[in-house]
N, C-alpha and C positions, 0 to 999 in steps of 0.2 A: 537286644535282649536276652536276657537271662533265660532258657529254658530249662525247666524242672521236667526229667520223665527219662523215659531210656530211649532204646534206639527208634520204635515207631511212634509213640506217643506223648505229648509231654500236657499241661496244664495251660489255661489261658494264666496270664498276668491279673487280668480283674473281672470280676462278674460283682455285677451290679443286679438288682432287685427292687424295680422303683417302686413304690407304693402307688394307690389310686389317686386320681383328679390332677392327674396331668394330659395336658393335649399338646398338639403335634408341635408346635414350636417350643411349646417346653422343654421335650425329649430331644429336640435339634437341640437345642443350648446346653445340653447335656453330652451329646454326642459329637457334634461338634465342634472341630479346633477351624483355627484362624488358618492352620497351612492345609487344611484340608480341601482336595483338588475334586473328588467326584462322590457326589450322594447317589445308593442307587436306589431305587423305590420298587419293589413290587408292584404288584397292582391289584388282582381279587385277595381278598381278607386283610389289603392294607389299606386301601383307599376306603373301602367299607368294610366295615367289622362284619366278619364271618360271613363276608358275602362271596358266591364264586358265581365271576357273571354270564362265564360262559355255560353252566349248567343251565342256569337262569335261560342263556341266550336258546338253548336247545325245545327248553319247553315254548318259549315265546313262537319258535320257529312251530312247535306243531300246533299252537293254535293258529296262526297266521294263515299257513295251508290251508286251516278246515274252513275258517272262520273269515280272510280276507284282513285287510290291513285300515278301511273303514270302522270295523267294528271293534276292533281291538281299541283304536280312538278313543272312541265314542263311550267305552267300558273303563278305561282307564282308571280314573279316580276311582269307580266305584269299584274296583280287583282291590286298590291298594297294594299290598307286597305279595299276594300269593300269587304261585305260579300256575296253578290253574285253574281255568275256565272256562265253564258248558254254556251255551246258548239254549236255550230250553224252549226257544222260538222256530230254531233251526232245525229240524229232526233230521234233516240229510248230513248237514253241516257236521251237527253233535255228534253222529253215526262215524264220521268221515273222524272227528275229534280223538275217539273212546275207541277206535279199532288199531286206523295207523299212527295214532300215536304214541302208544308204549310199544305198537312193533318198530316203531322208527325212532325212538328214544328209551323209552321207559324198559325194554327188552336189555339191552349194554348197559345201561346203568343200573337196574338190578344186580346183572350181574356184578356188576365194576363194585356196589356196593353192600353185597354178601361177601367179598372178597376182601376190598380193599378197607370198608367198613368194617364194618361185624368181624368177619374172620381175620383182619388181620388184627384183633384183640386179644387172640387167642394162641400160644405159644406155637402149639403145635402143628396150628394151619399157616401162620406165619412161616415157619420152616419149613411145610411142605410145597410154598407156596415160590421159595425162594431155590429149594431143589428143583422145580421146573421151570421155572422164571429166571432163575439166576439170583447172585446176589441182592440185586435192584427189581427187585420184582416188582417196588410201589411205584417206583420207574414207567415199567412197563404197563401198569395197568393202568395208570394214566393218561398213556401216551395212546390206549386203545380208546378212552374215553374222546379225549383231543381227535384224533382220528375217526371218527363218529361224529363227532362235531363238524367237522370240515368238510364232510358226505355232505350231511345235511344243509350247511351253509350255501353248496353248489346247485343246491334246487330253488334259491329264491335270488330276486332280482338286490344288488347291494345298497340300490336307493330304498328299498323297504325294510331291508335287516338293518341299515343305518336308524331307520323310527324306530325299529324295533329297541334297538342298543338304545337311543336316545329317552326310550320309556321307561327303560329298565334303571339309567340313572334318576330320573324324575322322582321314579314311586318309589328308589332305596334310597334318596336323598340324605334320610332323617338318618342312615346307616353311615354317612360320609366321615371318615375321619381326618382325611386329608381335605383341604379347602384350595381355591384357585387363589386366595389373600395370604395364606399360610404359604402357599410358595412364593410368592412372590414378597413376603416380609422377608423367609430365606436368602433370595434373590437380594435384597437388598443390605440385610447386614452381611452376606459371604459374599462378595462382589463378584470374586474372583474362582468360585462354586462352579461345578458344572452338575447341574439334577439331570438324573437321566430314569425314565420309567421304563422297566425291563419284564416283560412277562410273559407267560407261554400261552397265553391267549390269542385266536386270530385277532387281523388287524384292525380288523372292524369293530372288538370290542374297547378299544383305544381310539377310537376317533373323537370322542369327548375329552380325552384328554390333551391331545393335540390344541382341539379347538378352546377351549377353556385355562389351561391350566400354564403358565410360564415357562415350563420344563428345557431343557436344550436339546434334547434327545429323547427319543420313544424305537424301544423297541421290542419287537412282536413277534407270534410266528404269524409266516409269510408265505402267501400259496399264490400263481399264475393270476389277474383278472385282464377278461376278457371280453368285448361286449357287457359292459358292465355289470358280470360275473364273475364269481370265483371260480376256477374248474375244478374238478373229481380230483381229489387225489388218487397219486398211481396205485397207491396201495390197496385194492380191491379187499380188503377182509372179508371173510365170511359172514363172520359176528355183523358187520356195521354197513356194508355195501349196500347197496337197494340199487336195480334195473341198471341198463344201458348210460353208462356216461353220457352227456353229451360232447363236452369236451374232457380230456383228461389231463393234468397236469402235467410238466415235464417234471422228472425226477426230481433234477436241477432246480425246480423253482419252489419245491417244499422245503421252508427252512422252520426247523418246529425250534424256539427260542426255551429251553428247560434243562435244569439240572445245571450239570457242568457248559452246553453247549451255550444258557446265556454268559457263560465267562467267555466261550469263545469269541459270542458273537460283539460283547463290550469292545474286545482286544481290535476284533475287526476294526471298528470304527475310532479306538482310543486307544492306540498303540501304546503309552504309556502308563496303563489299567494298570500295571502286573509289576511297574520298575518297584524297587524296594525303598525310592525315596519319596512316592508318593503316596499318598496316606488318604483312602478312600473307606467308603460309609457305607453300609446296607442295611434296607430298612423292611423287613420280612413281615408277613406273620407264620411264614414256614410249615403252613399246614401240610398234612401228611408228610412232612420233610422235604418238601420239592425243592426250598431253595438250603438244605443245610450244606449244600458244597461251598455257602459262598462262605462257611467255614474258614474252607482251604484255601482263598485266596484274597480277601479281605482285608481289612487293618484292624476295623470294628464292623461292629455288626449290633444289631438292637430286632430281637421281636417285640410284635405290637399285638394283644389282644389274643395271645396263640394260644392255638391248642397242643402243641407241640416245638418248645422251645430250643433253640440251642443248648448243646452237652459243652461246659468246661473243659474237657477233652478234646484234644483236636490232633491231628496229624503231626511229629515235630517237624515238618516240613511247612507247615502253612505258619504266613504270616500273621496270624491272628492274636492281638494282643487284648483284647476286650470286648464283650460279650453284656449288653445291656438288657435285661425284660420287661416291657413295663404294661400296664394295661392302661391305654388312650383312651380319651374321650370321643366321644361321634359328636354329630351336630343335637343332635337332641340335645343330649348331655349337657353339653355345653350352656344348653339355654337354659338348664335348670338352675337353682339357688347355688352359687359357689360353693363348694366344696373345700375344708384346707386340705394342704397336698399331705398324703399317707405318708408314713419315715420309709427313704430308702434304705436299703443294707447294702453293704459294698464288702468284698471280699477280695483280701489282697493275696497275691500269689502265695503270700508264707499261709496263710490261714487256710486257703486251696489245702494244698500240703498236707499239711497236719487232718484234716474233714477227709482228704479223697487218699489218702496214702495206699491203704489196702485196696481198694478199689483200681487207682491208676498200676497198682503191680498186675492186679489179676488182669485186666485191658491187656497191659503190654505184653503179658504171655500169651492170650487169645490174641492179639494184632501181630504177632512174630507168625504163630502159626497160619493167621489168614495171606500175610505178605509171602513167607514160603511156599503153600499151594499156590497166589498168583503167579509168583515170579514162577513157578514149574510149570505151572498151566499156560502162561503168554506164547510162546510161540507156537502151539495146535492153536489157540483163538486167533494169533494174528492170521495165522494159515489162511482160519473159514471166514475173516475180513477180508483178505483177499480173493475169497472168493466169491462173497458178495458183491466185493464192488465190481470185479467181471461181470455178475450178475444185469449190475445196475447199469450195464453198457449194454447188454441186449434190452432191459426195459426202457430207456431211454431214446433207442430205432425202434421201437415196438408204438411207443407211444408216440411218436412224431409220424409215424405212417398211418397210425388209427386218428389220428387227427386230421390228415390231408385227404384220408382215400373213403370211400364208398363201398357198398358192397360188399360182396365177397373177402375185398381185400383188405376191408375195416375188420369184418369179424374175423378173421386170420391174423391182421393186427392183435387182437384182445384178446383171441386162445393162446400168441406168442406171450403175452402180457402173464396171461395167467400161468400158464407153466413156469413163467422166470419165478414167478412171486409164490408160484409151490416149491421151489429147488428152493430160494430165499429161506420159505417157512422152514424145510429140513434140517437146511446149515442153522437157522437157531435154536432150533430143538436140540443138532447136534452138541450147539455149547453149552445149550443149560444141563446137559448129559456130563459136558466135562464138569463143570464150576459147582456139580449139584455135592461131593463132598464137602465145598467151603459152606455149604446150610448149613450146617451143625456149632461149628468152631464161628461161625458171624453170628447167628443169632444167640449162642454165650455169650459174646461179646459184647451184642447188643442188652441182652440181660445185664448188664456190671454197668452201662454207662446208665442205662436207666434208674441203677441205684445210686450212682456216682451223681446225678443227675439231681433227682429227688431228695437225693440227702442234703444237697445245695440249697434247693429250692424251700423244703421245710425250713429251714433256717429263717429263713426272709418272708414279707409281707405276703405270697403268695402259694396256695396248695402245689405241692407237687402234682409233676403227670405225665402220660405213660409217652413212649413212643420217641427218646429224642435222636439229635444227629449222631452220626457216628461217622469214623471213617469210612469214606469213599470207594468203591472198590470199581467205578465207574470207568476210570481214564484203559482200564483191563478188556473192559468190555466191549467199548467204544472208540478206541483208541483217540482219548478225548487229551486235554492238554493234563501230565500227570506232572504231581507235584512232588509224589513219592513212590518204588514202585509198589506195587500193590493197593495203591492206597489212591 
């Protein structure tokens, strides 16, 4: 593969903008090759258009704790797709729902919404968030919401949570983009292909996939389960933790499946995934840029119904050859009268070079700054990670003691855990301060890539959108798999 770029960045070889009217099998015909070995699918926003099951499950848990499962099942059809439900006949339950719900889910959600949804659109706010949280500020905000949901899940029996998840899937079935029969068709058409669903959502959100979709593997965020419940995460963050946990999950049992960790988990279970001669395809909605890291590992990616499509600019070390972007039909849209397929626009490497020469040159200069800064900071960041790793050992022992002890001994174990978490957060803040100078060049690089991505999309059937993917510095922050120093 010929790479057109400088030392740090290059353009992909092929960028395809698909027109309207495409269904999921139609997209697969365009992205899967006879030699493709792995097809990886995201869950939220990919299986259902614009739907985040984790967020909706948080609201369902608030309603469940106030009204009970029987009431929710009784009003399921009347609710439709609404997230909020009010029982006007039960004043006490309604008061519980309207007071505890906002504290448990709406407050953290409000903080997230203000910063990640509204604030993120403002360049000054985005730059400030990166100064305080590091270059991967969005990942940390998403991680906080995920942590809040895991704490909330620990308060309910898994059997009840599974019923809530099934209800969500039933109520939002018209928004399905990928049907079980679609996956069955893919397997018949490419019998040597392995189909994997990989999601940052908790495992319980993917139970309907395991039960009804003939996929080969399902990978999700995992945590210890005991006595019919998930344990409380050991990270007792002051914004999301609520009360004294019944049982705390050992740190080693809490495995998040997000960003670069998704790739690490894929490689753990499928060791040949990153082999140069293995063709891989990833399909995701890439909302909030959650799966923009895929552009650094896959051979082909496709964003579907995406508010944050992939950028044609990737790191020079990436194996990515082609990007597809498509609005894909939902179940409800498929039922409507068929429409002629919109015209697709394919941009070759030569055309991308002509169209984006100035953007690529500016991006390369900024990427060089980011590269040099992250490389210089790497020893200090590694030292912080080493200290955090030692702190995790303290947490592991404290959690073990907490779960088996009673009375004052248990209280002391909890106090040890809280102190260790406080020290760990101080180390995080120190790392963020070290990385703060990256905020300006990183944000400037992002602006250039926004311009490049929008310029490409303006030539095709879809309008330009904001918040593109751009080379990722997470390996420097979390010691993840590194494709190129600083990215």
